[in-house]
ZADRENMAR-130556 format. One record per residue (C-alpha): residue in one letter; x, y, z. Coordinates in steps of 0.02 Angstrom, whole numbers, plus 50000, padded with zeros to 5 digits. Example, Ala and Ser with C-alpha at 12.3 -4.5 7.8 and 13.67 -1.06 7.14 Angstrom:
A506154977550390/S506844994750357/
//
This chain:
K503964711648222/L504774710048385/H503964692148429/N505834686348358/G507154687848523/S508594692848419/L507574707448334/E506924713348507/K508644712748567/S509164723048425/F507854734648439/M508454736848617/V510234741348572/G509644753448445/E508704761748580/S510284761948691/L511324768248560/G510154780448524/V510284788348695/L512234787648693/A512214795948511/M511264809348577/G512364810148743/A513904813148634/I513024824848496/N512544836048663/E514334834648724/I514784842248565/M513334857648572/S513834860748749/K515424870848701/N515024886948667/C516714894048585/V516894885948427/P518164888848268/H517244900348134/D517704884348005/F516754871648113/E515154882748118/E514824873247929/F514944855648018/L513844862248149/L512594869148036/Q512474850747942/M512474843148110/F510914853448156/R509944850948004/N510154832148014/T509444831948185/F507854843348128/Q507714831548022/L507544820048148/L506344831748242/Q505184830248100/R504854812648106/L504774813348279/V503204824948272/R502534820648081/D500834814248055/E499964825748184/P498624811348237/N499844800348311/T501314812248361/T500834810248559/S500754789848519/R502544790548438/L503174800248573/Q502514787848698/L503434773748628/L505094782548635/D506414777148771/P505994793448906/S508124793648910/Y508044798048733/L506664810648741/D507694818048897/K509334819248788/F508414827648626/T507474838948746/E509214843648819/F509974846748644/L508724858348602/R509014867948756/L510944869148684/F510604874448530/V509444886948579/S510344893248722/V512114890848649/H512054892848452/L510254900648397/R511254917448407/R512404910748259/F511334904648150/E509664916448169/N510054926048015/N510964911147907/S509804909147769/Q509904892147753/F509394889047930/P507314888447919/V507154895748111/L505144899548091/E504994881848041/F506054877748181/L505084884548299/A503584876348223/L504324859848265/L504614864948439/F502864870648451/R502284852848407/Y503614844348487/T503114855048659/F501264852248649/H501504833648619/Q502314827248762/H501474814448858/C502374817649031/V502254833449126/E504014834749172/A504494831348992/Y503114847448945/F504134856949089/N505894853748989/C505084860048829/L504394875848918/D506164878248975/V506774878248813/W505654893348746/S505964903048918/I507794902648851/F507194908748673/L506084922048763/D507544928248857/H508704929048700/L507204940048613/L507214951748765/S508854952348782/K508894962048609/V507144973248635/Q507704990948712/G506064996848786/P504234995048759/Q504125001848592/D505624992848531/Q505094979148422/T506904973548353/G506994956448316/V505164952848369/G504054954548215/R504854938848134/Y504264930748280/E502534936348305/D501534922848245/A502444910348321/L502344918348490/I500474920848461/S500254901148445/L501294897248587/A500314909248710/R498684901748620/G499384883248666/I499844888748840/L498134896048857/H497314879548800/K498424870548898/I497874875949043/Q495944877649014/L494874861949055/R493824865748888/H495194861348789/N496394849548898/Q495274841749024/A496014824449027/E497524831049081/L496984844149209/E495994832849296/E497234820249346/L498214834549427/D497954835949622/H496894852849644/E496924854449835/I496904873449888/C497644876850039/E496764889550154/E498064894850265/I498404912750248/S500154918650201/E500694933250291/N502314933950180/N501384933350028/M502294945849923/H501614940449755/H501044953249635/Y499514942749554/G498064934749654/E498774916649724/L497754903549825/G498704895549960/T500474895750025/S502124892649945/E502574878950066/E500964868649984/I501054869649813/S499724858349724/E500164848649572/W499004857349472/H499644874049564/S501434871149499/F500804864749338/F499894883249312/T500924892549380/R502524886449255/N501334889749108/L500364908749189/E502614914849194/L503084907949028/L501394916948950/A501914931849050/K503714932548979/I502864932148795/A501624947748849/D503324956448887/L503714955948701/L501874957948639/P500844964948758/D499234972248696/Q499104955448598/I499244943348730/F498174953248858/T496814952348718/L497064933348674/V496794931248882/Y495634944848913/E494314938048768/P494054923448847/W493824929149021/N492634942948968/E491604929348891/A491744917749062/T491444931149155/K489744935849069/L489034918749094/Y489624918849267/L488644934949294/S487104928849228/L486994913149341/Q485694921149454/S484304918349326/N484534898449369/M484284901049550/I482844896849665/E482074897649806/Q481484882349888/N481124881650089/G481924897350119/R483564890550046/R484174895749879/R484774882449753/L485594881049580/N484314874549470/I485704865849354/S485554847249360/A485594838749202/E487104826249176/H487864836549041/E487704853949122/C488404852949284/P490164846849214/R490004861849072/L489804873149225/H491134863749324/C492344868749179/L491684886049161/L492214890049346/R493774881449342/D494294889649187/L493564906749258/S494704905149404/S496264902249286/L495944916249189/L495664929049351/Q497284923649396/A498064927149215/I497104944149216/G497944945949378/R499694940849336/L499724952549184/S499144968549290/T501114972549282/L501144976649087/F500074991749140/L501434997849270/G502625011149212/E502875019649063/E501265010448981/L500245016849139/P499495031949068/K499025025448876/R498325009248958/S497355018449104/A495615015649005/T495834996948991/A496474996549169/I494955003849246/Q493834991249131/V494574976349205/I494514985649366/E492624988149362/K492204972549321/L493334963749440/V492234974349570/Q490624969349480/M491064950549498/A491384953249678/N489884960549744/Y488944949749634/S489774933249722/T489524942449889/G487844947949874/L487124932149808/K488234923849918/L488484910649800/F489714899449933/E487894895750025/V486984891249873/E486404872349858/T487074862749693/A486744847049630/V488504842749633/D489864846249770/V491344851949657/L490224867149611/H490204873049774/S492024872049793/D492144880549634/F491224894749697/V492124896849829/E493744898549712/V493094909549592/H492614922949730/A494104920549812/Q495164923849643/V494184938049616/L494674946949767/S496444941849748/T496564946649548/L495824963449623/R497364964249754/A498594962849610/W497864977749513/V498124987649661/H499874990049621/W499224999149469/L498045009449557/S499535015749683/Q500615020849523/L499205030049452/Y498895039349640/G500835042149617/Q501745058949649/Q502155059249442/F500535064949401/V500285079149535/Q500225097049479/V501065111249574/F500105129749535/P501115145749610/G501025147849801/G501185128149837/T499455122949796/Q499435104649732/T498145095249648/H498275075949576/Q497445074149400/H496995057149441/Q496285058849614/D494545057949607/T494745042249487/C495725033949601/H494795037549755/T493265030849681/I494045013149630/N495005012549810/K493225015449881/Q492515000049776/M493844989049814/L493754994750009/V491804989249990/A492274970549900/A493604969350034/T492524972950200/N490834964050130/V491454947150129/L492064951650324/N490114952750352/V489314937250300/E490124920550368/A491104915950205/P492184902750200/P494014906650272/L494744905750090/I493574920750021/I493814929150203/N495784926450201/C495914932950000/G494734948350067/V495914951850210/Q497374952250109/L496674964149983/L496084975250135/L497964974550187/S498584978650034/L497434994850012/S498105001350178/V499795000250135/M499925003349948/M498385017249929/R498665030350061/S497195042050063/P495785047650163/V494655036950087/A494615023450210/L494145034350347/E492665042050271/M491795023550244/N490615016450353/Q491105001650320/V492865005750393/Q492245014850526/S491314999350587/L492764988850570/Y493694998350712/V492304993750829/Q492304975350782/A494134971050748/P494534964350913/S493364949450896/L492824950650732/S493744933450668/S494084917750762/D495674914350676/I497144922250734/K497974927550596/V496514935650507/R496254944450647/G498024951050648/L498074956350482/I496344965450500/L497114975150640/R498564979950553/A497764985050403/L496564996550522/V498115004050606/N499035007450429/F497255019750370/L497605030550535/L499635029350532/L500425028250367/P500615045250290/W499575051950171/P500365061550009/S500815078349992/F499235083449878/V497935079250008/V497385095650061/D497075091150261/H498075075550340/R497065076850496/L498615072550587/E497805077050769/T496155067850738/R497205052050678/K498375052050813/H497025052050942/H496125038850868/L497545027250842/T498095027751007/S496265025151065/F496245009050954/I498105002150995/N497435003351158/S495954993251154/F496704977051061/T498294977351184/C497314982251339/E497504965051417/V499214965051379/R499624982251456/K498534976351627/I499744962151666/D500214962351831/V502144957251811/Q502304951551989/A500554941751999/L501204931951842/V502774925851931/D501904917052048/D500564909651939/K500964896051821/T499194894251768/L499064913351722/Q500674912751615/E499904899251520/T498104908251491/M499094922951448/A500334917251326/P499354917651165/K498494932651205/L500154939651219/C501054930851060/D499364937450966/T499724956251034/L501554953750995/S501404947750826/V500244962750775/I501554976850825/R503024968050752/Y502094966850586/Q501584984550588/V503424990450651/E504124982350500/E502824991650365/L503625007250479/N505255002650372/N505245014950235/T503975028850311/D504695045650377/K505125049850560/A503605059450622/S502625040750570/R503895031050672/E503915041350827/L501845042850828/Y501825023950828/Y503265021250966/H502205033351058/C500775021251061/V501585004851079/Q503075011151203/D502315003751363/I501984986751254/I503554986351208/H504154988351398/Q502944978051457/A503594963651336/I505484965551400/L504784964251576/L503844948651542/F505504939451463/P506234933651613/I504624925651657/Y504244917951492/V506164912951449/Q505774893351455/H504094897051354/S504664894951180/S503324903051085/V503184916551183/C505314920351209/E505474920451023/E503934932151003/I504744944251110/L506274942751028/S505694944450845/L504764959550918/M506524967150976/V507554962050831/V506264971750724/V506284985950843/M508144987950840/Q508024989950643/V506635001450631/L506355011550787/R507965012050869/V508195031150848/Q506485031850949/L507025019851082/G508525028551134/P510275022751190/G509755021951373/R508185009251334/V509084998251217/E510724997051330/A509464990751476/T508524980251353/I510094970551296/Q510714969251460/T509224961151530/F509344947351386/L511244944951429/D510634943151616/V509204930751588/F510274918151469/T511854918051555/T511134913251725/R510494896751737/H511194890551581/H509614893551479/L510534894951323/Q511674877551336/L509894871551396/A508934876251234/I510194870651109/S510544852751191/A508544851151198/D508644848751014/N507044859951025/P506674868050868/A505624881650937/A507074883551085/V508364883750932/R507384897650842/V507244906650985/V509204907051004/D509234911050823/K508144926750866/F509324931651018/L511094927950916/K510114942050766/L509874954050876/L511524952850970/E512124955950776/L511264969850763/I511944978350924/V513824972850883/S513374981150699/E513074997050778/P514445012150751/G514055021050923/Q515145018651068/S513785018051180/F513594999451127/R515404995051143/Q515324989951326/F514464974551258/I515694968151147/P516504958651315/N514994950951364/T514394946751192/I516094936451150/T515944927251321/L514134922751286/C514684914651115/M516244906651162/E515924898751338/H513804898151326/I513494894451156/Y515154888151035/P515424873951174/V513864866051139/V513544867350956/S515494865350910/E515254846250890/R513564846850820/V513124841750645/S511774852050646/P511884868950579/E510504877150654/V511304888050796/K513254887550712/G512624898850582/P511924913050658/L513424911650788/F514794912250645/E513944926550574/L513724937150736/L515614933550769/R515814938550597/C514844955750613/L515754956450794/L517554955650696/E517084967050563/H516284981850641/N517454980650825/W519084978950738/K519864991650857/Y519234981051023/F520584968150968/F521994980050876/K522024998450920/P522985009950836/S524205021850935/V524615038250876/H526485034050800/I525495020150696/S524265032250645/L525485042450586/G526155029450457/A527655020150549/G526775003450533/N525284992050524/W524014989150659/D524994976950748/S524934977450946/I523154968951017/E522154969151149/N521054956551225/E522254944851134/A521314928151210/Q519674929751166/F520354934450960/I521314918250970/Q519754910851045/I518614915050889/M520024912450769/Q520114893850825/A518154893150816/F518354898150630/G519764885350626/Q518884869650698/S517414873350567/F518464870150426/M518704852150499/Q516734847450492/P515574843750346/D514434857150339/I514834865550177/T513864880550207/I514704885750380/F516504881850303/K516054894250144/H515294907650268/N516924905350371/L518174905150222/E517384920450149/A517484928850327/L519054927250359/E519474931250165/S518474948550191/L519274953550378/N521074951350258/S520414961150110/K519714974450247/Y521144973850408/K522644963250325/L522034949250451/Y523514936150382/H524804948450413/K524164951850596/G525724945350701/V524644936350815/F523874926850664/R525604925050567/N526564919950729/S525454905750810/M523944902150681/L524364903850499/G525044889250462/Q523734879650550/F522394886450446/I523444883250289/T523904864250363/V521894860750389/L521394868550217/L522794857850112/Q521984843150199/V520324848450149/L521054847449972/V521854830249995/H520374822850072/R519264832249953/S517954834250101/Q517404851350017/D517744847049812/L516264861449773/L517394874249864/Q518984868549784/E519404884449689/E518954895049861/I519814885649958/T521474887849839/I521394905649836/T521384907250020/V522864897250040/Y523614907649917/N523394924349993/M523894917350176/A525454911350093/S525614927450010/V526044933150187/D527884927350165/F528064915750008/T529884912950058/T529524904050214/F528094895050155/F528944885949986/A530594884350099/A529964879150257/F527974876050278/V527914865250142/P529264850650203/H528404851250379/F526694849150299/L527454833550199/Q528344825850343/N526994825650471/M525794820050321/D525404800250327/G525444787050185/L527014795050110/D528834787350090/N530354799950132/D530714798149934/Q528874804649890/R529034817250005/T530544823649913/T529914822849754/L528414832749795/K529584845349875/Q530534847149721/N528994848949596/F528094860149694/K528714876349588/T529014891649697/D527914904649568/T526884917749648/D525594923949545/L523844917049589/P523444908349410/T525014899249422/F525094895149628/T523344888449596/Q523924875349462/N525434871849568/V524424866649702/Q523094857649624/R524594847649539/F525304845549710/I523854838849795/N523454828549641/D525084820349642/L524984818449846/R523354809449838/Y524024798849701/Y525654793549807/R524374789349959/T523264780349855/C524574766749767/N525424765949914/T523864759750043/S523474748149884/L525054737749900/P524964721350000/P525634721050176/G527704719750163/T527794724850011/V529794731949981/K529674749549910/L530984751649793/
//
């Protein structure tokens, strides 16, 4: 019927009108506060719109094609309508007998799973997520099912739909279109609580799709934990049985093992099985959180059953070396690797559960102080099984992805399961000998070293009978010496004169310092004894790094690693380092950076690595100037000189924010923690005679304030907001705007700059924050502000004539409460902007009346 041109045009106009109509409806829907007598109108509108939803999802076999025919803009508007209804109005009509909530959810379900575009499907998942948040807000605890029972069937259907969506056997056509590249890079900062392959920087389409679905499934599980876990466990258990039976399909051929599955229909089926098994493994890992906290005791039997099956899968995969088995199609090889890696990652997710089972709450204390743990034997057995699974993959030349996941499991066990088990195992003992040369991958080797140090260093629980402190201390010292000996033996003087040796030693130096840095970070929440023990073992390395810093000051990677280490050392081991060593270290860095213009050259070079070095150094200084101790006050003058004479002149006019952000944060910390350096109270003042208004080091204070003021004339909104908040914080704590030096020479300039920003709309997103700051500055002396500042500001404002200036001045009301003042400023700025716009639009030579 679209062959006729007029009909086709009419159809297109109709579509356009539909989009506009949905936009108008959504505008009404977005209003949260509506009169009570308006609710009947809303109810009628919802009924009509849901009739439309019924038409969209009617006739199941053809639903997808019907949605495909619609304008994507219309579908977006319609999904937005559903989102607004659920987020804003559902609570109004949920219990209204005239509104069929369950029927609406059924329609939303069909609408969701018949979207033909991934992005449109994600938008529907967002609607469901809002609905689940609404239900979760009504649940007071794990046993509280208030308001959930009536929705149980709908939620289980949604969970089943999501599970089908992420499995190839149910949704192969859509899933095969998604990019499924797996990143084999090891993620050092991977803090996810369930198995996840790859890094956050490189996320494939499949990973994004799977994660969005899995997180919604987990949210449903928070409401219906037993039902949803069973829903996931059953297909996982079924797939696991098939996986563990594959050994019967392997044959030996010329000394090599081959999978005897080659039929045209069997290989795709096995591919789907393995991919789905990997997905279900990740879901099992994600749902491990259901077993934590209050749910731990009653669900421990199920948790142990899951872990035992995962351990069985890990040992099976490693023992058969499935990653080496020859297959009829290449994709099966990568599937075997992925499943093996995912098993180890899923085991890692369950380490959190094991660590809670090993917790102090299950300790029984008997008369005389004797302690026993009611789950100790179970925990030690599972811990040993996991350690076997993790260490075995390091000895079979497995692919990098599997080794990475095994090492991550080993590291998690070393941090979270602090027990004697590891040191009693031959597999772990052999690693202490092999570790320094175990892997060619630097990151993998570093993680292994950190795990092995943790086993010796981190404190064991109080219920362990023998802590073997002296033995562990001896082994720890020997082990750290074994992988740091090359750095310890560096002849600093020989290195100064030998450029080749400097380059040769740089990678080893970076690797060693990196391992120590991560280890120090892990000590952040441990006891004093562990910190002192570790510092005793590495103090020579720390001192050596400081001595090497001047030599490597132009070698960005080494320089950055040394500074990164020192930042962490200052945060965690500052007490052990002692004031004298801290002062000497900071002085060394200051001397190096302030000679030969190293900082200016590093910033000017536009070298990202060099800029990171400067950032680390500024972070180090930030820690020092924030210290309350008197011994660090001596660095304040040099720090200000470094910032204002060496760094600020280079970065002040640069658009790039890389160094500016850390620089202004350092200046903020310096002012906040060292206010007395500028405003020292006298005895007379401290007795209550007045504010701290006598200033010392005035030139430096003015220099810093001018830098803050200059930043308000530049476009970077992040720096602008940071510095605005810094000034407001200083005013709140120390009455900055009331200080004589600020009030007399800078206050007017700051208000002028901020009002000009409002006039030119250069920071429109911060309009409210800017206006509040203007109010706080003007409140120092409202009389002067209205009588003197405003006329002066208008007199110097271009694009206005005298009559307009007079009108603006007269119309600026002198109210001094914040809400009214804010409205008056906005009106003043709008009128001023209007006059300027009118004047600039007049033709040249126009006579103004």
